[in-house]
C-alpha positions as CSV (number, residue, x, y, z in Angstrom):
1,M,-20.7,47.1,-20.6
2,N,-19.2,45.9,-17.4
3,E,-16.9,42.9,-16.7
4,L,-19.9,40.7,-15.5
5,D,-21.7,41.3,-18.8
6,L,-18.6,40.3,-20.8
7,H,-18.2,37.0,-18.8
8,L,-21.8,36.0,-18.3
9,T,-22.6,32.5,-19.5
10,R,-25.8,30.5,-19.5
11,R,-24.5,28.5,-16.5
12,Q,-23.6,31.7,-14.6
13,L,-27.0,33.2,-15.5
14,F,-28.7,30.4,-13.7
15,G,-26.2,30.7,-10.9
16,L,-27.0,34.4,-10.5
17,T,-30.7,33.6,-10.1
18,A,-29.9,31.2,-7.4
19,R,-27.4,33.2,-5.5
20,G,-29.8,34.1,-2.8
21,I,-30.3,30.4,-2.1
22,G,-26.6,29.9,-2.3
23,A,-25.9,32.6,0.2
24,A,-28.4,31.1,2.6
25,A,-26.9,27.7,2.1
26,L,-23.4,29.0,2.8
27,G,-24.7,30.8,6.0
28,A,-26.2,27.5,7.1
29,L,-23.0,25.6,6.3
30,L,-20.9,27.9,8.5
31,R,-23.3,27.9,11.4
32,D,-22.0,25.9,14.4
33,D,-25.4,24.8,15.6
34,L,-26.2,23.2,12.2
35,F,-22.8,21.6,12.0
36,A,-23.5,20.1,15.5
37,M,-26.9,18.5,14.6
38,G,-26.2,17.7,11.0
39,Q,-28.2,18.7,7.9
40,T,-30.2,15.5,7.3
41,V,-32.6,14.3,4.7
42,T,-33.6,11.2,6.6
43,H,-36.8,9.6,5.5
44,F,-37.3,7.5,8.7
45,A,-35.7,7.0,12.0
46,P,-32.1,5.9,11.6
47,K,-30.6,3.0,13.5
48,A,-27.0,4.0,12.6
49,K,-25.3,7.4,12.8
50,R,-22.0,6.5,11.2
51,V,-20.3,3.9,9.1
52,I,-16.9,2.3,9.3
53,F,-16.2,0.4,6.0
54,L,-13.2,-2.0,6.3
55,H,-12.5,-2.6,2.6
56,Q,-10.2,-5.6,2.0
57,S,-8.8,-4.7,-1.5
58,G,-8.1,-7.5,-3.9
59,G,-10.9,-9.9,-3.0
60,P,-10.4,-12.2,0.0
61,S,-11.2,-15.9,-0.6
62,Q,-14.5,-16.9,0.9
63,L,-13.2,-20.5,0.9
64,E,-10.5,-19.7,3.3
65,T,-12.5,-17.5,5.6
66,F,-16.2,-18.2,6.1
67,D,-17.7,-20.5,3.4
68,Y,-16.8,-23.9,4.8
69,K,-17.1,-26.6,2.1
70,P,-16.0,-30.0,3.5
71,A,-17.5,-31.9,0.5
72,L,-14.7,-30.4,-1.7
73,A,-12.3,-33.0,-0.4
74,K,-13.8,-35.8,-2.5
75,F,-13.5,-33.6,-5.7
76,Q,-10.0,-32.5,-5.0
77,G,-7.9,-32.2,-8.2
78,T,-10.8,-33.0,-10.5
79,Q,-12.2,-30.8,-13.2
80,I,-15.0,-28.5,-12.0
81,P,-18.3,-29.9,-13.4
82,D,-19.9,-28.0,-16.3
83,S,-23.2,-28.1,-14.4
84,V,-21.5,-26.0,-11.7
85,R,-19.6,-23.6,-13.8
86,Q,-22.4,-23.1,-16.3
87,G,-20.1,-21.4,-18.8
88,Q,-19.1,-18.6,-16.6
89,R,-16.3,-16.4,-18.0
90,V,-13.1,-16.3,-16.0
91,A,-10.6,-13.5,-15.4
92,Q,-7.1,-15.0,-15.7
93,T,-7.5,-18.7,-16.1
94,M,-9.0,-18.8,-19.6
95,G,-5.8,-20.3,-21.0
96,Q,-5.6,-23.1,-18.5
97,S,-6.2,-26.6,-19.9
98,A,-7.9,-27.7,-16.7
99,L,-9.8,-26.0,-13.9
100,L,-9.2,-28.3,-11.0
101,V,-11.3,-28.2,-7.8
102,T,-9.2,-27.1,-4.8
103,K,-10.3,-27.5,-1.2
104,S,-9.1,-25.1,1.4
105,Q,-5.9,-26.1,3.2
106,F,-7.1,-24.5,6.4
107,E,-9.3,-26.0,9.1
108,F,-12.7,-24.7,10.1
109,S,-14.7,-24.9,13.3
110,R,-17.9,-23.6,14.8
111,H,-17.8,-20.6,17.2
112,G,-20.0,-18.7,19.6
113,Q,-23.5,-19.4,20.6
114,S,-24.5,-19.0,17.0
115,G,-22.2,-21.8,15.9
116,I,-20.9,-19.9,12.9
117,W,-18.1,-21.7,10.9
118,V,-14.9,-19.7,10.8
119,S,-11.5,-20.5,9.4
120,E,-8.5,-21.1,11.7
121,L,-7.0,-18.0,10.0
122,L,-9.4,-15.8,11.8
123,P,-9.2,-16.7,15.5
124,H,-10.0,-13.2,16.8
125,T,-13.0,-12.8,14.4
126,A,-14.2,-16.2,15.7
127,K,-14.5,-14.6,19.2
128,I,-16.9,-11.9,18.0
129,V,-19.2,-14.0,15.8
130,D,-22.1,-13.4,18.1
131,D,-21.8,-9.7,17.4
132,I,-21.7,-9.9,13.6
133,T,-23.7,-11.3,10.6
134,V,-21.8,-13.1,7.9
135,I,-23.2,-12.5,4.4
136,K,-22.2,-15.6,2.4
137,T,-24.0,-14.6,-0.8
138,M,-22.7,-11.3,-1.8
139,N,-22.4,-11.0,-5.6
140,T,-21.2,-8.5,-8.1
141,D,-21.5,-7.8,-11.8
142,A,-17.7,-7.1,-12.2
143,I,-15.0,-9.7,-12.6
144,N,-11.9,-7.5,-12.6
145,H,-10.5,-5.4,-9.8
146,D,-10.9,-1.8,-11.1
147,P,-14.6,-2.1,-12.1
148,A,-15.4,-4.2,-9.1
149,I,-13.9,-1.9,-6.5
150,T,-15.3,1.1,-8.3
151,F,-18.7,-0.6,-8.3
152,I,-18.8,-1.4,-4.6
153,Q,-17.5,2.0,-3.7
154,T,-19.6,4.1,-6.0
155,G,-22.5,1.9,-7.3
156,F,-21.2,2.0,-10.9
157,Q,-18.4,0.2,-12.6
158,Q,-17.1,3.1,-14.6
159,P,-15.2,6.0,-12.9
160,G,-16.9,9.4,-12.3
161,R,-19.7,8.7,-9.9
162,P,-19.7,9.9,-6.3
163,S,-18.4,7.4,-3.7
164,M,-20.7,6.1,-0.9
165,G,-19.1,8.4,1.7
166,A,-19.7,11.4,-0.6
167,W,-23.3,10.5,-1.0
168,L,-23.7,10.2,2.8
169,S,-22.0,13.5,3.3
170,Y,-24.3,15.1,0.8
171,G,-27.4,13.5,2.3
172,L,-26.7,13.7,6.0
173,G,-24.1,16.5,6.4
174,S,-21.6,16.4,9.3
175,E,-22.1,16.2,13.0
176,N,-18.6,17.6,13.7
177,Q,-17.6,21.1,12.7
178,N,-13.9,20.5,13.3
179,L,-13.4,17.3,11.2
180,P,-14.4,16.2,7.7
181,G,-17.6,14.2,7.5
182,F,-15.8,11.6,5.3
183,V,-12.3,10.4,6.2
184,V,-10.1,7.8,4.4
185,L,-7.3,5.7,5.9
186,L,-5.0,3.4,3.8
187,S,-2.7,0.5,4.9
188,Q,-0.3,-1.6,2.9
189,A,-0.4,-5.4,2.3
190,N,0.9,-7.9,4.7
191,A,1.1,-10.4,1.8
192,L,4.3,-10.7,-0.3
193,T,2.4,-10.5,-3.5
194,A,2.2,-7.2,-5.4
195,D,-0.8,-5.1,-4.5
196,Q,-3.7,-3.8,-6.6
197,P,-3.6,0.0,-6.9
198,L,-6.0,2.3,-5.1
199,F,-7.1,5.5,-6.8
200,S,-8.3,8.7,-5.1
201,R,-11.4,8.7,-7.2
202,L,-12.6,5.8,-5.1
203,W,-13.3,8.4,-2.3
204,G,-14.1,11.2,-4.7
205,S,-17.3,13.3,-4.9
206,G,-17.9,12.7,-8.6
207,F,-20.5,15.3,-9.8
208,L,-21.4,16.2,-6.3
209,P,-19.9,19.4,-4.8
210,S,-16.3,18.8,-3.9
211,A,-17.0,19.5,-0.3
212,H,-18.3,15.9,0.0
213,Q,-15.1,14.1,-1.2
214,G,-13.2,12.0,1.3
215,V,-10.2,13.5,3.1
216,R,-7.2,11.1,3.3
217,F,-5.4,11.0,6.6
218,R,-1.8,9.8,6.3
219,A,0.7,8.4,8.8
220,G,3.5,10.6,9.9
221,S,4.0,14.1,11.1
222,A,1.6,15.6,8.5
223,P,-1.6,13.5,8.5
224,V,-3.4,15.9,6.2
225,L,-1.3,17.5,3.4
226,Y,-0.9,21.3,3.4
227,L,-2.7,21.7,6.7
228,D,0.1,23.2,8.7
229,D,1.1,26.8,8.4
230,P,4.3,27.5,6.5
231,P,7.3,28.4,8.6
232,G,7.2,32.0,9.8
233,V,3.4,32.4,9.4
234,S,1.8,33.1,12.7
235,K,-1.8,32.2,13.7
236,P,-3.0,35.9,13.5
237,T,-1.4,36.2,10.1
238,R,-3.1,33.1,8.8
239,R,-6.4,34.2,10.2
240,A,-6.1,37.6,8.5
241,M,-5.2,36.0,5.2
242,L,-8.2,33.7,5.4
243,D,-10.5,36.6,6.2
244,A,-9.2,38.5,3.2
245,V,-9.5,35.5,0.9
246,K,-13.0,34.9,2.2
247,K,-14.0,38.5,1.3
248,L,-12.7,38.1,-2.2
249,N,-14.4,34.7,-2.7
250,T,-17.7,36.1,-1.3
251,M,-17.5,38.9,-4.0
252,K,-17.1,36.3,-6.7
253,Q,-19.9,34.2,-5.2
254,D,-22.2,37.2,-5.2
255,A,-21.3,37.8,-8.9
256,Y,-21.4,34.3,-10.2
257,G,-23.3,32.1,-7.8
258,D,-20.9,29.2,-8.3
259,P,-21.4,26.5,-5.6
260,E,-17.7,25.5,-5.8
261,I,-16.9,29.0,-4.5
262,E,-19.1,28.2,-1.5
263,T,-17.2,24.9,-1.1
264,R,-13.9,26.7,-1.2
265,I,-14.9,29.2,1.5
266,A,-16.2,26.4,3.8
267,Q,-13.1,24.2,3.2
268,Y,-10.7,27.0,4.1
269,E,-12.6,27.4,7.4
270,M,-12.6,23.7,8.0
271,A,-8.9,23.5,7.4
272,Y,-8.2,26.3,9.9
273,R,-10.2,24.4,12.6
274,M,-8.5,21.1,11.7
275,Q,-5.1,22.7,12.6
276,T,-6.3,22.1,16.2
277,S,-8.6,19.1,15.9
278,V,-6.3,16.8,13.8
279,P,-3.3,16.9,16.2
280,E,-5.7,16.1,19.1
281,L,-7.2,13.2,17.1
282,M,-3.8,11.8,16.2
283,D,-2.4,12.0,19.7
284,L,-2.6,8.5,21.2
285,S,-0.7,9.3,24.4
286,K,-3.9,9.1,26.5
287,E,-4.9,5.6,25.2
288,P,-4.2,3.0,27.9
289,D,-1.9,0.1,27.2
290,S,-5.0,-2.2,27.3
291,V,-6.3,-0.6,24.1
292,F,-3.0,-1.3,22.3
293,E,-3.0,-4.8,23.6
294,L,-6.6,-5.2,22.3
295,Y,-5.7,-4.1,18.8
296,G,-2.3,-5.8,18.7
297,P,1.3,-4.6,18.6
298,D,1.0,-3.0,15.2
299,S,-1.5,-0.5,16.6
300,R,1.5,1.5,17.9
301,K,2.8,1.8,14.3
302,P,1.2,4.6,12.4
303,G,-0.2,3.6,9.0
304,T,-0.7,0.0,9.8
305,Y,-4.2,-1.6,9.5
306,A,-4.3,-2.0,13.3
307,A,-3.4,1.6,13.9
308,N,-6.1,2.6,11.3
309,C,-8.7,0.5,13.1
310,L,-7.9,2.3,16.3
311,M,-8.0,5.6,14.5
312,A,-11.4,4.6,13.1
313,R,-12.7,4.2,16.6
314,R,-11.4,7.6,17.6
315,L,-13.1,9.1,14.5
316,A,-16.3,7.4,15.4
317,E,-16.2,8.9,18.9
318,R,-15.9,12.3,17.3
319,N,-19.0,11.6,15.1
320,V,-17.3,11.5,11.7
321,R,-20.1,10.2,9.4
322,F,-18.2,7.9,7.1
323,I,-14.8,6.3,7.9
324,Q,-13.3,4.4,5.0
325,L,-10.4,2.0,5.5
326,Y,-8.6,0.3,2.6
327,H,-6.2,-2.6,3.2
328,R,-4.3,-3.9,0.2
329,G,-2.9,-7.3,-0.6
330,W,-5.9,-9.7,-0.9
331,D,-5.3,-10.7,-4.6
332,Q,-4.1,-14.3,-4.2
333,H,-3.8,-15.7,-7.8
334,F,-0.8,-17.7,-6.6
335,N,0.8,-18.6,-3.3
336,L,-2.6,-18.3,-1.6
337,P,-1.8,-20.4,1.6
338,R,1.2,-18.2,2.4
339,D,-0.3,-14.8,1.6
340,M,-3.8,-15.5,3.0
341,A,-2.1,-16.4,6.3
342,L,-0.1,-13.2,6.3
343,Q,-3.1,-11.0,5.4
344,C,-5.2,-12.6,8.1
345,K,-2.5,-12.3,10.7
346,G,-2.2,-8.6,9.9
347,T,-5.9,-7.8,10.0
348,D,-7.8,-10.3,12.1
349,Q,-7.0,-9.0,15.6
350,A,-7.6,-5.4,14.7
351,S,-10.9,-6.0,12.9
352,A,-12.3,-7.9,15.9
353,A,-10.8,-5.4,18.3
354,L,-12.7,-2.6,16.6
355,V,-16.0,-4.3,17.1
356,T,-15.2,-5.1,20.7
357,D,-13.9,-1.6,21.4
358,L,-17.0,0.0,20.0
359,K,-19.2,-2.4,21.9
360,Q,-17.5,-1.6,25.2
361,R,-17.9,2.1,24.7
362,G,-21.6,1.9,23.8
363,L,-20.9,2.9,20.2
364,L,-21.7,-0.3,18.4
365,D,-25.4,0.2,18.6
366,D,-25.3,3.2,16.3
367,T,-22.1,2.5,14.4
368,L,-22.3,0.2,11.3
369,V,-19.1,-1.7,10.6
370,V,-18.8,-3.4,7.2
371,W,-15.9,-5.8,6.3
372,G,-15.2,-7.3,2.9
373,G,-13.7,-7.0,-0.6
374,E,-14.9,-6.4,-4.1
375,F,-15.4,-10.1,-5.1
376,G,-14.4,-13.6,-4.0
377,R,-12.2,-16.4,-5.4
378,T,-12.8,-19.4,-7.6
379,V,-13.1,-22.9,-6.2
380,F,-10.7,-24.1,-8.9
381,C,-7.0,-23.6,-8.8
382,Q,-5.1,-20.9,-10.8
383,G,-1.7,-22.2,-11.9
384,K,-0.3,-25.6,-10.8
385,L,-2.2,-27.4,-8.0
386,M,0.3,-28.7,-5.4
387,D,-0.2,-30.4,-2.1
388,T,0.8,-27.3,-0.1
389,N,0.3,-24.5,-2.6
390,Y,-2.3,-23.1,-4.9
391,G,-4.0,-19.9,-6.1
392,R,-7.5,-18.8,-7.0
393,D,-8.9,-16.6,-9.7
394,H,-11.5,-13.8,-9.4
395,H,-15.1,-15.0,-8.6
396,P,-18.0,-12.5,-8.8
397,R,-20.9,-14.9,-8.3
398,N,-20.6,-15.2,-4.5
399,F,-18.3,-14.0,-1.8
400,C,-18.4,-13.3,1.9
401,M,-18.7,-10.0,3.9
402,W,-19.7,-9.3,7.4
403,V,-21.5,-6.5,9.1
404,A,-21.8,-5.5,12.8
405,G,-23.8,-3.0,14.8
406,G,-25.8,-0.1,13.5
407,G,-29.1,-1.9,13.7
408,T,-28.0,-5.1,12.0
409,T,-28.7,-8.7,13.2
410,R,-26.1,-10.4,15.3
411,G,-24.8,-13.9,15.5
412,A,-26.3,-14.9,12.1
413,V,-25.4,-16.1,8.6
414,L,-27.3,-14.7,5.6
415,G,-27.6,-16.8,2.5
416,E,-26.2,-20.2,1.3
417,T,-24.1,-21.3,-1.6
418,D,-23.7,-24.6,-3.4
419,D,-21.3,-27.4,-2.4
420,F,-18.6,-25.8,-4.5
421,S,-19.0,-22.2,-3.2
422,Y,-19.6,-21.3,-6.8
423,N,-23.3,-20.3,-7.1
424,V,-25.8,-18.7,-4.7
425,V,-28.5,-21.1,-3.5
426,S,-30.6,-18.7,-1.3
427,D,-30.8,-15.1,-0.2
428,P,-28.5,-13.4,-2.7
429,V,-27.2,-9.9,-1.8
430,S,-26.0,-7.7,-4.7
431,V,-23.7,-4.8,-4.4
432,H,-26.7,-2.4,-4.8
433,D,-28.7,-4.4,-2.2
434,L,-25.8,-3.8,0.3
435,Q,-25.7,-0.1,-0.5
436,A,-29.5,0.2,-0.2
437,T,-29.3,-1.5,3.1
438,I,-26.6,0.7,4.4
439,L,-28.6,3.8,3.5
440,Q,-31.7,2.3,5.1
441,L,-29.9,1.8,8.4
442,L,-28.9,5.5,8.2
443,G,-32.5,6.5,7.8
444,I,-32.4,7.1,4.0
445,D,-34.6,5.6,1.3
446,H,-32.1,4.8,-1.4
447,T,-34.5,5.6,-4.2
448,R,-35.0,9.1,-2.9
449,L,-31.4,10.3,-2.2
450,T,-30.8,11.7,-5.7
451,Y,-28.8,14.4,-7.4
452,R,-29.6,15.9,-10.8
453,F,-26.7,16.0,-13.2
454,Q,-26.8,16.5,-17.0
455,G,-30.6,16.2,-17.0
456,R,-30.8,12.9,-15.0
457,D,-31.5,12.2,-11.3
458,F,-28.6,10.0,-10.2
459,R,-28.5,7.9,-7.0
460,L,-25.9,5.6,-5.4
461,T,-27.9,2.4,-6.3
462,D,-28.4,3.6,-9.9
463,V,-31.7,1.9,-11.0
464,D,-31.4,-1.2,-8.9
465,G,-31.1,-2.4,-5.3
466,E,-33.4,-3.8,-2.7
467,V,-32.9,-3.6,1.1
468,A,-31.7,-6.9,2.5
469,K,-34.4,-7.0,5.2
470,K,-32.9,-10.1,6.8
471,L,-29.9,-8.0,7.8
472,L,-32.1,-5.6,9.8
473,A,-32.4,-6.3,13.6
């Protein structure tokens, strides 16, 4: 009895029967021409080729950004009517004796030919309103941060599912053989309030092969951890080592048919190529001063939101499929006027610059940009209501996001809320609806992009979701 007989399990038996398919898949994975054109499962002609998701972690207040409610002035400081709240549970204000209506401290005005209302906190976004569509009626099932951000990133409130970027990597493959198909960039808060944590599982691959997980790029001399050769190791030595490891891994793949071995082989080769492609990507010396002026002074500081937005444009130019930005600091339970102003000052110019830059380079037509958080904020105050200070609790029933490019409508507003920005009045868009729409724009029927795991066919939108057709151009 040989070693294979001693170690053969039921899973490995099935793996052995499929090893011919696995070998063919690996060969395809390592072929340059297939990397160049992408391995797609599109169901119809796509309008977008790539996605840049600008996630504002913590839940930006819709009342201080896009959902203008002038009628709140006459209800200022009064208890929110029961007919409006309708018994909705709250996150952190359940112990308050009163839930007092609180109008925004900031002024709103109309902008662009579309006449969209925008807060004074977002003067740069106000200049691009004719290139975006504001969704005023996003809604979610989750009321606390971790399940809410997990939901909007993976389509499920509990950890363990693949992220949206992983689903797109799995379904569409990569168009660039020298960079990952899914890249993640993080930036810290501008607000003074403590941040909500971000976990790497938010860009994980879940039960999909690990080749589809996001790769985080960091600021500093080592953007990708463990990518550089150790001191004293030459390129020929590294190449010889990788070739030897590949032979050993191929032997194990032939024996066991484990798809994770295929992933390991492909990722080693990708990392070797990234030793050249990543330094070129991160080198901003050829960017003209006009670009840094467009994105703002922080764009020269690696790791800032502005620098990450500029990097997102560079990644889009190189056909990276899914570019995920996270910016922390939007959880304003207290000191909202101060911290909202700081957050908007740190992000507004760069967000607008990204759209403008993509448009100038002819990339906006096939690049979908998405901006928004995991939920909104309540119309009533959390803590003590003062003339110049207040906070807001979590609010899942309606919040604002915006989209630009990639086959979406422009210069429009989708949906309407009641006079208290508390309930949806028309055109609701759920988290699963948004995800279904993103997939639709990329040429994918969200009900048909599935992966069988533990006897069930899973998908990003679970068992729900309808395409928001009013978002389609």
